VEXLUM-687133 format. One record per residue: residue in three letters; x, y, z negated of N, C-alpha, C, O in turn. Coordinates in steps of 0.1 Angstrom, whole numbers, padded with zeros to 4 digits, always signed. Layout:
BEGIN
ALAXYZXYZXYZXYZ
...
//
This chain:
BEGIN
MET-0047-0006+0212-0049-0013+0199-0063-0020+0200-0073-0013+0204
SER-0064-0032+0196-0077-0040+0197-0086-0037+0186-0098-0040+0187
VAL-0081-0030+0176-0090-0027+0164-0093-0012+0164-0084-0003+0165
ALA-0106-0009+0163-0110+0005+0162-0111+0009+0147-0120+0003+0140
LEU-0103+0018+0143-0103+0022+0129-0112+0033+0126-0112+0043+0134
PRO-0121+0032+0116-0130+0043+0113-0122+0055+0109-0110+0054+0104
ARG-0128+0067+0110-0120+0079+0107-0117+0081+0092-0107+0087+0089
LEU-0125+0075+0083-0122+0076+0069-0122+0063+0063-0131+0054+0065
GLY-0111+0060+0055-0110+0047+0048-0107+0049+0033-0103+0060+0029
LEU-0109+0038+0026-0106+0038+0011-0093+0032+0009-0091+0020+0013
GLY-0084+0039+0002-0071+0033-0002-0074+0026-0016-0079+0032-0025
THR-0069+0013-0017-0073+0006-0029-0062+0005-0040-0063-0002-0050
ALA-0051+0013-0038-0041+0013-0048-0046+0016-0062-0043+0010-0072
PRO-0055+0027-0063-0060+0030-0076-0068+0019-0083-0067+0017-0095
ILE-0076+0011-0075-0083+0000-0082-0074-0012-0084-0078-0022-0090
GLY-0061-0011-0080-0051-0020-0084-0043-0015-0097-0032-0020-0100
ASN-0049-0006-0103-0044+0000-0116-0032+0009-0115-0024+0009-0124
LEU-0031+0016-0103-0020+0025-0101-0022+0037-0111-0032+0043-0111
PHE-0011+0039-0119-0011+0050-0129-0020+0048-0141-0016+0052-0152
ALA-0031+0042-0139-0040+0039-0151-0049+0027-0148-0052+0025-0136
GLU-0053+0020-0158-0061+0008-0157-0075+0011-0153-0081+0021-0158
VAL-0080+0004-0143-0094+0005-0139-0101-0008-0143-0097-0019-0139
SER-0113-0007-0150-0120-0019-0154-0126-0026-0142-0128-0020-0132
GLU-0129-0038-0144-0136-0046-0134-0149-0039-0129-0152-0038-0117
PRO-0158-0035-0139-0170-0029-0135-0168-0016-0127-0175-0013-0117
ASP-0158-0008-0131-0155+0005-0124-0150+0002-0110-0153+0009-0101
ALA-0141-0008-0109-0136-0012-0096-0147-0016-0086-0148-0012-0075
ALA-0156-0024-0092-0167-0029-0084-0176-0017-0080-0181-0017-0068
ALA-0179-0008-0089-0187+0004-0086-0180+0013-0075-0187+0019-0067
THR-0167+0014-0076-0160+0022-0066-0161+0016-0052-0164+0024-0043
LEU-0160+0003-0051-0162-0003-0038-0176-0003-0033-0179-0001-0021
ALA-0186-0004-0042-0200-0003-0038-0203+0011-0034-0211+0013-0024
ALA-0197+0021-0040-0200+0035-0036-0194+0037-0022-0200+0045-0014
ALA-0182+0032-0020-0176+0034-0006-0185+0028+0005-0187+0034+0015
VAL-0191+0016+0002-0200+0010+0012-0212+0019+0014-0217+0021+0025
ALA-0218+0024+0002-0230+0032+0003-0227+0045+0010-0236+0050+0017
GLU-0215+0050+0010-0211+0063+0017-0208+0060+0031-0204+0070+0039
GLY-0208+0048+0036-0205+0045+0050-0191+0042+0053-0187+0042+0064
MET-0182+0041+0042-0168+0038+0044-0167+0023+0048-0172+0014+0040
THR-0161+0020+0059-0160+0006+0064-0146+0002+0066-0143-0009+0070
TYR-0136+0011+0063-0122+0007+0064-0116+0008+0050-0118+0017+0042
PHE-0109-0003+0047-0103-0005+0033-0088-0009+0035-0085-0019+0042
ASP-0079-0001+0030-0065-0004+0030-0060-0009+0017-0063-0003+0006
THR-0053-0020+0017-0048-0027+0005-0034-0032+0007-0028-0030+0017
ALA-0029-0039-0003-0016-0045-0002-0014-0054-0014-0020-0052-0025
PRO-0006-0065-0013-0003-0074-0025+0003-0066-0036+0001-0070-0048
ARG+0011-0056-0033+0018-0049-0044+0009-0040-0052+0013-0034-0062
TYR-0003-0037-0047-0013-0029-0055-0018-0037-0067-0028-0044-0065
GLY-0012-0036-0078-0016-0043-0090-0012-0058-0090-0019-0066-0096
HIS-0002-0061-0082+0003-0075-0082-0009-0085-0077-0011-0095-0084
GLY-0016-0081-0067-0027-0088-0061-0040-0084-0066-0051-0089-0061
VAL-0041-0076-0077-0054-0072-0082-0063-0065-0072-0075-0068-0071
ALA-0058-0055-0065-0066-0048-0056-0072-0057-0045-0083-0056-0042
GLU-0063-0066-0039-0068-0075-0029-0079-0084-0035-0089-0086-0028
ASP-0077-0089-0047-0087-0098-0052-0100-0091-0055-0111-0096-0052
ARG-0100-0079-0060-0112-0071-0062-0119-0068-0049-0131-0068-0048
LEU-0111-0064-0039-0117-0061-0026-0123-0074-0020-0134-0073-0014
GLY-0117-0085-0022-0122-0098-0016-0135-0102-0023-0144-0107-0016
ARG-0136-0100-0036-0148-0104-0043-0160-0094-0039-0171-0099-0039
ALA-0157-0082-0037-0167-0072-0033-0171-0073-0019-0183-0071-0015
LEU-0162-0076-0010-0164-0076+0004-0158-0088+0011-0148-0087+0018
PRO-0164-0100+0008-0158-0112+0014-0159-0113+0029-0153-0121+0036
ASP-0168-0105+0035-0169-0104+0050-0173-0090+0053-0179-0082+0045
GLY-0171-0086+0066-0175-0073+0070-0164-0062+0066-0156-0065+0058
GLY-0165-0051+0073-0155-0041+0070-0143-0043+0078-0140-0054+0083
VAL-0135-0032+0079-0122-0033+0085-0111-0033+0074-0111-0024+0066
ILE-0102-0043+0074-0093-0044+0063-0078-0043+0069-0075-0050+0079
SER-0070-0035+0063-0056-0036+0065-0049-0040+0052-0052-0035+0041
THR-0039-0049+0053-0031-0052+0042-0016-0052+0047-0013-0048+0058
LYS-0007-0056+0038+0007-0054+0041+0015-0067+0037+0010-0075+0029
ALA+0027-0068+0043+0035-0079+0040+0050-0075+0040+0053-0064+0044
GLY+0058-0084+0035+0073-0081+0034+0078-0082+0019+0090-0083+0017
TRP+0069-0083+0010+0072-0084-0004+0064-0095-0010+0052-0095-0010
LEU+0070-0105-0016+0063-0117-0022+0061-0115-0037+0071-0111-0044
LEU+0050-0118-0041+0046-0117-0056+0052-0129-0063+0051-0140-0058
ARG+0058-0127-0074+0064-0137-0083+0059-0135-0097+0055-0124-0101
PRO+0060-0146-0105+0055-0145-0119+0062-0134-0126+0073-0130-0124
GLY+0054-0128-0136+0060-0118-0144+0060-0104-0138+0069-0096-0141
GLU+0051-0102-0128+0050-0089-0121+0062-0086-0112+0064-0075-0108
ARG+0070-0097-0109+0082-0095-0101+0077-0095-0086+0068-0102-0082
VAL+0085-0088-0078+0083-0089-0063+0097-0091-0057+0107-0085-0062
VAL+0097-0098-0046+0110-0100-0039+0107-0098-0024+0097-0101-0019
THR+0117-0092-0018+0116-0089-0003+0118-0102+0004+0127-0110+0001
ASP+0111-0104+0015+0113-0115+0024+0107-0111+0038+0095-0111+0039
TRP+0116-0109+0047+0112-0105+0061+0113-0116+0071+0112-0114+0083
SER+0115-0128+0066+0115-0140+0074+0101-0143+0079+0091-0139+0073
GLU+0100-0151+0089+0087-0155+0094+0080-0163+0083+0068-0161+0080
ARG+0087-0172+0076+0081-0180+0065+0076-0170+0054+0065-0172+0049
GLY+0084-0160+0051+0080-0151+0040+0068-0143+0044+0059-0141+0036
LEU+0068-0138+0056+0056-0130+0060+0043-0138+0061+0033-0134+0057
ARG+0045-0151+0065+0033-0159+0066+0028-0163+0052+0016-0163+0049
GLU+0038-0165+0043+0034-0168+0029+0027-0156+0023+0016-0158+0016
SER+0032-0144+0025+0025-0132+0020+0011-0130+0026+0002-0128+0018
LEU+0010-0132+0039-0003-0130+0045-0013-0141+0041-0025-0138+0038
GLU-0008-0153+0040-0017-0164+0036-0023-0162+0021-0034-0164+0019
SER-0014-0157+0013-0018-0154-0001-0028-0142-0001-0038-0142-0009
SER-0026-0132+0007-0035-0121+0009-0048-0126+0014-0059-0121+0009
LEU-0049-0134+0024-0061-0139+0029-0069-0147+0019-0081-0146+0019
ARG-0062-0154+0010-0069-0161-0001-0076-0151-0010-0087-0153-0014
ARG-0068-0141-0014-0074-0131-0023-0085-0123-0016-0095-0120-0023
LEU-0084-0120-0003-0094-0113+0004-0106-0121+0008-0116-0116+0012
ARG-0104-0134+0007-0115-0144+0010-0120-0142+0025-0132-0142+0028
ARG-0110-0141+0034-0113-0140+0048-0102-0147+0056-0091-0149+0051
PRO-0105-0151+0069-0096-0159+0077-0085-0150+0084-0076-0156+0089
ALA-0087-0137+0085-0078-0128+0092-0080-0114+0087-0090-0111+0080
VAL-0070-0106+0090-0072-0091+0087-0072-0084+0100-0067-0089+0110
ASP-0077-0072+0099-0077-0063+0111-0064-0057+0114-0060-0056+0126
VAL-0057-0053+0104-0043-0047+0105-0034-0053+0095-0037-0055+0084
LEU-0022-0057+0100-0011-0061+0091+0001-0051+0092+0007-0050+0103
PHE+0004-0044+0081+0015-0035+0081+0027-0042+0075+0025-0049+0065
LEU+0039-0040+0080+0051-0043+0073+0053-0032+0063+0054-0020+0067
HIS+0055-0035+0050+0054-0026+0039+0067-0021+0035+0075-0028+0029
ASP+0069-0008+0037+0082-0001+0032+0094-0008+0036+0102-0012+0027
PRO+0097-0011+0048+0109-0018+0052+0121-0008+0055+0129-0010+0064
ASP+0121+0003+0047+0131+0014+0050+0145+0009+0051+0152+0013+0060
ASP+0149+0000+0042+0163-0004+0042+0166-0018+0048+0176-0024+0045
PHE+0156-0022+0056+0157-0036+0061+0156-0037+0076+0150-0045+0082
ARG+0163-0027+0083+0162-0026+0097+0166-0039+0105+0159-0044+0114
GLU+0177-0045+0101+0182-0057+0108+0172-0069+0106+0170-0076+0115
GLU+0168-0070+0093+0158-0081+0090+0145-0080+0098+0140-0089+0103
VAL+0140-0067+0099+0128-0065+0107+0130-0068+0121+0122-0074+0128
ARG+0142-0063+0127+0145-0065+0141+0146-0080+0144+0141-0085+0154
ARG+0153-0087+0135+0157-0101+0138+0145-0111+0136+0142-0120+0144
THR+0137-0109+0125+0127-0118+0122+0113-0112+0119+0103-0118+0122
GLY+0113-0101+0112+0101-0095+0107+0091-0091+0118+0079-0096+0118
TYR+0095-0083+0127+0085-0078+0137+0082-0089+0147+0071-0090+0151
PRO+0092-0097+0152+0088-0109+0160+0078-0118+0154+0069-0123+0161
ALA+0079-0120+0141+0069-0128+0134+0056-0122+0133+0045-0128+0135
ALA+0056-0108+0131+0043-0101+0131+0036-0102+0145+0024-0103+0145
ARG+0044-0101+0155+0038-0103+0169+0031-0117+0170+0020-0118+0176
ARG+0038-0127+0165+0032-0140+0167+0019-0142+0158+0010-0148+0162
ILE+0020-0135+0146+0008-0135+0138-0004-0128+0145-0015-0133+0144
ARG-0001-0117+0152-0012-0111+0160-0016-0120+0171-0028-0120+0174
GLU-0007-0126+0178-0011-0135+0189-0020-0146+0185-0028-0151+0192
GLU-0018-0151+0173-0026-0162+0167-0039-0157+0162-0047-0166+0158
GLY-0042-0145+0162-0054-0139+0157-0056-0138+0142-0067-0135+0137
LEU-0045-0139+0135-0045-0137+0121-0045-0122+0117-0048-0119+0106
ALA-0041-0114+0126-0042-0099+0125-0046-0093+0138-0040-0097+0149
GLY-0055-0084+0138-0059-0077+0151-0049-0068+0156-0048-0065+0168
ALA-0041-0061+0147-0031-0051+0151-0020-0052+0141-0022-0056+0129
ILE-0008-0047+0145+0004-0048+0136+0011-0035+0136+0010-0027+0146
GLY+0018-0032+0126+0026-0020+0125+0034-0019+0112+0038-0029+0106
PHE+0036-0006+0108+0044-0004+0096+0036+0006+0087+0030+0015+0092
GLY+0038+0004+0074+0032+0013+0064+0043+0018+0055+0049+0010+0048
MET+0046+0031+0055+0058+0037+0049+0055+0051+0043+0045+0057+0046
ASN+0065+0055+0035+0063+0068+0029+0073+0079+0035+0073+0090+0031
HIS+0082+0074+0044+0092+0083+0049+0092+0083+0064+0092+0073+0070
CYS+0093+0095+0070+0091+0096+0084+0103+0092+0092+0101+0086+0103
GLU+0115+0095+0088+0126+0092+0097+0128+0077+0100+0129+0073+0111
PRO+0128+0068+0090+0128+0054+0093+0116+0049+0100+0117+0040+0109
LEU+0104+0054+0097+0092+0050+0104+0093+0054+0119+0089+0046+0127
ALA+0098+0066+0122+0099+0070+0136+0109+0061+0143+0106+0058+0155
ALA+0119+0057+0137+0129+0048+0143+0122+0035+0147+0125+0029+0157
TYR+0114+0030+0138+0106+0017+0141+0096+0019+0153+0095+0011+0161
VAL+0090+0031+0153+0080+0033+0164+0088+0034+0177+0083+0029+0187
ALA+0099+0041+0177+0107+0042+0189+0112+0029+0194+0112+0026+0207
GLU+0115+0020+0185+0120+0007+0190+0110-0003+0193+0111-0011+0203
PHE+0099-0004+0186+0089-0014+0187+0075-0010+0193+0068-0018+0198
GLU+0073+0003+0193+0060+0008+0198+0048+0000+0192+0040-0006+0200
PRO+0047+0000+0179+0036-0008+0173+0022-0002+0176+0020+0009+0181
ASP+0012-0011+0172-0001-0007+0175-0005+0005+0166-0012+0014+0170
VAL-0001+0005+0153-0006+0014+0143+0005+0016+0133+0012+0007+0130
VAL+0005+0028+0127+0014+0030+0115+0006+0038+0105-0004+0045+0108
LEU+0010+0036+0092+0005+0043+0081+0016+0052+0075+0026+0046+0071
ILE+0014+0065+0075+0024+0073+0068+0017+0080+0056+0006+0086+0057
ALA+0023+0079+0044+0017+0084+0032+0024+0096+0027+0036+0096+0025
GLY+0017+0107+0025+0022+0119+0018+0030+0128+0027+0034+0139+0022
ARG+0032+0125+0039+0041+0133+0047+0034+0141+0058+0041+0147+0067
PHE+0021+0142+0058+0014+0151+0067+0002+0156+0059-0009+0151+0060
SER+0005+0167+0053-0005+0173+0044-0004+0188+0044+0005+0193+0051
LEU-0012+0195+0037-0011+0210+0037+0002+0215+0031+0006+0226+0033
LEU+0008+0206+0023+0021+0210+0016+0033+0203+0022+0044+0206+0018
ASP+0031+0193+0031+0042+0186+0036+0040+0183+0051+0031+0175+0054
HIS+0047+0189+0060+0046+0187+0074+0056+0179+0081+0059+0179+0093
ASP+0063+0171+0073+0074+0163+0078+0071+0154+0090+0079+0153+0099
ALA+0059+0148+0090+0056+0139+0101+0054+0146+0114+0054+0140+0125
LEU+0053+0160+0114+0050+0167+0126+0062+0168+0135+0060+0169+0148
THR+0074+0168+0130+0086+0171+0138+0089+0159+0147+0093+0162+0159
THR+0089+0147+0143+0093+0136+0151+0082+0125+0152+0079+0120+0163
LEU+0076+0121+0141+0068+0109+0141+0055+0111+0149+0052+0102+0158
LEU+0048+0121+0147+0035+0123+0154+0036+0125+0169+0029+0118+0176
PRO+0045+0133+0173+0047+0134+0188+0051+0121+0194+0047+0118+0205
LEU+0060+0114+0187+0064+0101+0192+0053+0091+0193+0051+0084+0203
CYS+0044+0091+0183+0032+0082+0184+0023+0086+0195+0016+0077+0200
VAL+0022+0098+0198+0014+0102+0210+0019+0096+0223+0012+0091+0231
ARG+0033+0096+0224+0039+0091+0236+0038+0076+0237+0036+0070+0247
THR+0039+0069+0225+0038+0054+0225+0024+0049+0224+0022+0037+0226
GLY+0014+0057+0222+0000+0053+0221-0002+0046+0207-0011+0038+0206
THR+0006+0049+0197+0005+0043+0184-0005+0051+0176-0004+0063+0174
THR-0015+0044+0171-0025+0051+0162-0019+0054+0148-0011+0045+0143
VAL-0021+0065+0143-0016+0069+0130-0027+0070+0119-0037+0076+0121
VAL-0025+0063+0109-0033+0064+0097-0025+0073+0087-0014+0070+0084
VAL-0032+0083+0081-0025+0092+0072-0031+0089+0058-0043+0089+0056
GLY-0022+0086+0049-0026+0084+0035-0019+0095+0026-0011+0103+0032
GLY-0023+0096+0014-0017+0106+0005-0019+0120+0009-0011+0129+0007
VAL-0031+0123+0014-0035+0137+0018-0035+0147+0006-0034+0159+0008
PHE-0037+0141-0006-0037+0150-0017-0023+0150-0024-0022+0156-0035
ASN-0013+0144-0018+0001+0144-0024+0001+0140-0038+0006+0147-0047
THR-0005+0128-0041-0006+0122-0054-0014+0130-0064-0013+0129-0076
GLY-0024+0138-0058-0033+0144-0067-0033+0159-0067-0042+0166-0071
LEU-0021+0165-0064-0019+0179-0065-0030+0187-0057-0035+0197-0061
LEU-0032+0183-0044-0042+0190-0036-0056+0187-0039-0065+0192-0033
ALA-0059+0177-0048-0072+0175-0053-0075+0184-0064-0087+0189-0065
ASP-0065+0187-0073-0067+0195-0084-0054+0201-0089-0047+0194-0097
PRO-0050+0212-0084-0037+0218-0087-0036+0224-0101-0036+0236-0103
LYS-0034+0215-0110-0034+0220-0124-0020+0215-0130-0014+0206-0125
PRO-0016+0222-0141-0004+0217-0148-0004+0202-0151-0015+0198-0156
GLY+0006+0195-0148+0006+0181-0151+0003+0173-0139+0005+0161-0139
ALA-0003+0179-0128-0006+0172-0116+0007+0166-0110+0018+0172-0112
MET+0006+0155-0103+0017+0149-0097+0019+0153-0082+0009+0156-0075
PHE+0031+0153-0077+0034+0156-0063+0044+0145-0059+0055+0145-0064
HIS+0041+0138-0048+0050+0127-0044+0054+0118-0055+0066+0114-0056
TYR+0044+0114-0063+0046+0105-0074+0055+0110-0086+0060+0102-0094
ARG+0058+0123-0086+0066+0129-0097+0059+0141-0102+0049+0146-0096
GLU+0064+0146-0113+0059+0159-0118+0061+0170-0108+0071+0171-0102
THR+0051+0178-0107+0051+0189-0097+0060+0200-0101+0059+0205-0112
PRO+0070+0204-0092+0078+0215-0095+0070+0228-0095+0059+0229-0088
PRO+0074+0238-0103+0065+0250-0105+0063+0257-0092+0052+0262-0090
ASP+0072+0258-0082+0070+0265-0070+0060+0258-0061+0052+0264-0054
VAL+0060+0244-0062+0050+0237-0054+0036+0238-0060+0026+0239-0052
LEU+0035+0239-0073+0022+0241-0080+0017+0254-0076+0005+0256-0073
ALA+0026+0264-0075+0021+0278-0072+0016+0278-0057+0006+0285-0054
ARG+0023+0271-0048+0018+0270-0034+0004+0263-0033-0004+0268-0026
ALA+0003+0253-0041-0010+0246-0041-0021+0255-0046-0032+0255-0040
ARG-0019+0262-0056-0029+0271-0061-0032+0283-0051-0043+0287-0050
ARG-0022+0287-0044-0024+0298-0034-0033+0292-0023-0042+0299-0018
CYS-0030+0280-0019-0038+0273-0009-0053+0272-0013-0062+0274-0005
ARG-0055+0269-0026-0069+0268-0031-0075+0282-0031-0087+0282-0028
GLU-0068+0292-0034-0073+0306-0033-0078+0310-0019-0089+0315-0018
VAL-0070+0306-0009-0074+0309+0004-0086+0302+0008-0095+0307+0014
CYS-0087+0289+0005-0099+0281+0008-0111+0286+0001-0122+0287+0007
ALA-0109+0291-0011-0121+0296-0019-0127+0309-0012-0139+0311-0013
GLU-0118+0316-0005-0123+0328+0002-0134+0325+0012-0142+0333+0016
PHE-0133+0312+0018-0142+0308+0028-0152+0298+0022-0160+0292+0030
GLY-0153+0297+0009-0162+0288+0003-0160+0273+0006-0169+0265+0005
VAL-0147+0270+0008-0144+0256+0011-0135+0250+0000-0125+0257-0004
PRO-0139+0239-0006-0130+0233-0016-0117+0229-0011-0116+0225+0001
LEU-0106+0231-0019-0093+0227-0014-0092+0212-0010-0086+0209+0000
ALA-0099+0204-0017-0099+0189-0013-0104+0187+0000-0099+0178+0008
ALA-0114+0195+0004-0120+0193+0018-0110+0197+0029-0108+0190+0038
ALA-0103+0208+0027-0094+0212+0036-0082+0202+0037-0077+0199+0048
ALA-0078+0197+0026-0067+0188+0025-0070+0175+0032-0062+0169+0039
LEU-0083+0170+0031-0087+0158+0037-0089+0159+0052-0086+0150+0059
ARG-0094+0171+0056-0097+0173+0070-0084+0177+0078-0084+0175+0091
PHE-0074+0182+0071-0062+0187+0078-0056+0177+0088-0053+0181+0099
PRO-0053+0164+0084-0046+0155+0094-0053+0154+0107-0046+0151+0117
TYR-0066+0155+0107-0073+0153+0120-0070+0164+0130-0074+0162+0142
LEU-0063+0174+0126-0059+0185+0136-0050+0179+0146-0048+0185+0157
HIS-0043+0168+0143-0033+0163+0153-0039+0151+0160-0046+0143+0154
PRO-0037+0151+0174-0044+0140+0182-0039+0126+0179-0046+0117+0183
ALA-0027+0124+0173-0022+0111+0170-0029+0104+0159-0029+0092+0157
VAL-0036+0112+0150-0042+0107+0138-0056+0101+0141-0065+0108+0146
GLY-0057+0088+0138-0070+0081+0140-0078+0080+0128-0090+0078+0129
SER-0071+0079+0116-0078+0077+0104-0071+0083+0092-0059+0085+0092
VAL-0079+0086+0082-0073+0091+0069-0078+0081+0058-0090+0078+0058
VAL-0069+0077+0049-0074+0068+0038-0071+0076+0025-0061+0082+0023
VAL-0081+0076+0016-0080+0083+0004-0082+0073-0008-0091+0064-0007
GLY-0073+0073-0017-0074+0064-0029-0084+0069-0039-0084+0081-0042
CYS-0092+0061-0044-0103+0064-0053-0103+0054-0065-0101+0042-0062
ARG-0105+0058-0077-0106+0049-0088-0120+0049-0095-0121+0042-0105
SER-0129+0056-0089-0143+0056-0095-0153+0059-0084-0149+0064-0073
ALA-0165+0056-0087-0176+0059-0077-0177+0074-0075-0180+0079-0064
GLU-0175+0082-0086-0176+0096-0085-0165+0102-0075-0168+0111-0067
GLU-0153+0096-0076-0143+0101-0067-0146+0097-0052-0144+0105-0043
VAL-0152+0085-0050-0156+0081-0037-0166+0091-0031-0165+0096-0020
ARG-0176+0094-0039-0187+0103-0034-0181+0117-0032-0185+0124-0022
ALA-0172+0122-0040-0166+0135-0038-0158+0135-0026-0158+0145-0018
ASN-0150+0125-0023-0142+0125-0011-0150+0123+0001-0147+0129+0012
ALA-0161+0115+0001-0169+0114+0012-0176+0127+0016-0177+0131+0027
ALA-0180+0135+0005-0185+0148+0008-0175+0158+0013-0178+0166+0022
ALA-0163+0157+0008-0152+0165+0014-0149+0162+0029-0147+0171+0036
ALA-0150+0149+0032-0148+0145+0046-0159+0151+0055-0156+0153+0067
ARG-0171+0153+0050-0182+0158+0058-0182+0174+0059-0190+0179+0066
THR-0173+0180+0051-0173+0195+0050-0168+0201+0063-0158+0197+0068
GLU-0176+0210+0069-0172+0217+0081-0162+0228+0077-0164+0236+0068
ILE-0150+0228+0084-0140+0238+0081-0141+0249+0092-0139+0246+0103
PRO-0143+0262+0088-0144+0272+0098-0130+0274+0105-0120+0274+0098
PRO-0130+0276+0118-0117+0278+0124-0109+0290+0118-0097+0289+0118
GLU-0116+0300+0113-0110+0311+0107-0101+0307+0095-0091+0312+0093
LEU-0106+0297+0088-0098+0292+0076-0085+0285+0081-0075+0288+0075
TRP-0086+0277+0091-0074+0271+0096-0064+0282+0100-0052+0280+0097
HIS-0068+0292+0106-0059+0303+0111-0053+0310+0099-0041+0314+0099
ARG-0061+0313+0088-0056+0319+0076-0046+0310+0070-0035+0315+0065
LEU-0049+0297+0069-0039+0288+0063-0026+0287+0071-0015+0285+0066
ALA-0028+0288+0084-0016+0288+0093-0007+0301+0090+0005+0300+0090
ALA-0014+0312+0088-0007+0324+0086+0001+0324+0072+0011+0331+0071
GLU-0004+0315+0063+0003+0314+0050+0012+0302+0050+0018+0299+0039
GLY+0014+0295+0061+0024+0284+0062+0019+0271+0058+0026+0261+0056
PHE+0005+0269+0056+0000+0256+0052-0004+0247+0064-0005+0235+0062
VAL-0006+0254+0075-0010+0247+0087+0000+0251+0098+0002+0263+0101
PRO+0007+0241+0105+0016+0245+0116+0008+0251+0127-0002+0246+0131
PRO+0011+0263+0132+0004+0270+0142+0001+0262+0154-0009+0264+0161
GLU+0011+0254+0158+0009+0246+0171-0003+0237+0170-0008+0233+0181
LEU-0007+0233+0159-0019+0225+0158-0032+0232+0162-0042+0225+0165
LEU-0032+0245+0162-0043+0253+0165-0043+0259+0179-0052+0266+0183
GLU-0033+0255+0187-0031+0261+0200-0040+0254+0211-0042+0260+0222
ALA-0044+0241+0208-0051+0234+0219-0065+0240+0221-0072+0235+0229
//
């Protein structure tokens, strides 16, 4: 892959008003804090706030930084989106993203959630993405998805430069380990892991916390709290262990964390710098939070 992704990146869905509105000053402060903390990778998408996240990112960082965005869904008036995996559709999506981002190209272009569009991606979507990369409009191409099985199928067929998997490689969800991550090692595909907190549960396992974008089941909440207890025995915040966990696998090149405030940015940056004692990883493995094979190397 021609693009070197920083180890830690900022996910911009929250400043696109995901779950709750973020004011313009707060969004600007969030991005400024990320830069101050040394975060140079920013992941975004047109669907994050119907263009709001890209626009805010473009105004804050019109140049510099590593940017990934996504294509495959076209924005329409009235908050509507329509799928379009044709070359014309992908180029329209990218061109509109570049206008909002205020830059001539992006570092990474992901095809966004093409779970149910295998034939369209095979026929027009991925060939168009290759041409976009050849023209220099994107430094690397791949797929950004929430489910491992269809993503692994795309990796096996196309051997993309990079993929983003959200929520499926965490202390509470090891789904990516069975097929996706070993496959990416074989194909040389860089993996970006998002959703390390599983929609917030592993940041703060309290009643009402969300898991995979839904209300957390009681048994999952209990598991998250037990994980926090084990981490506390070693003086390590749960969020730090959750953020550092994906790096245990050699396929993972970067982790992106969504933040909606400068305070969250600073907290996550501190978590990323936290040293995790090997003994903690082994205790977490004994309790089923870490696959033991990740500790065998």
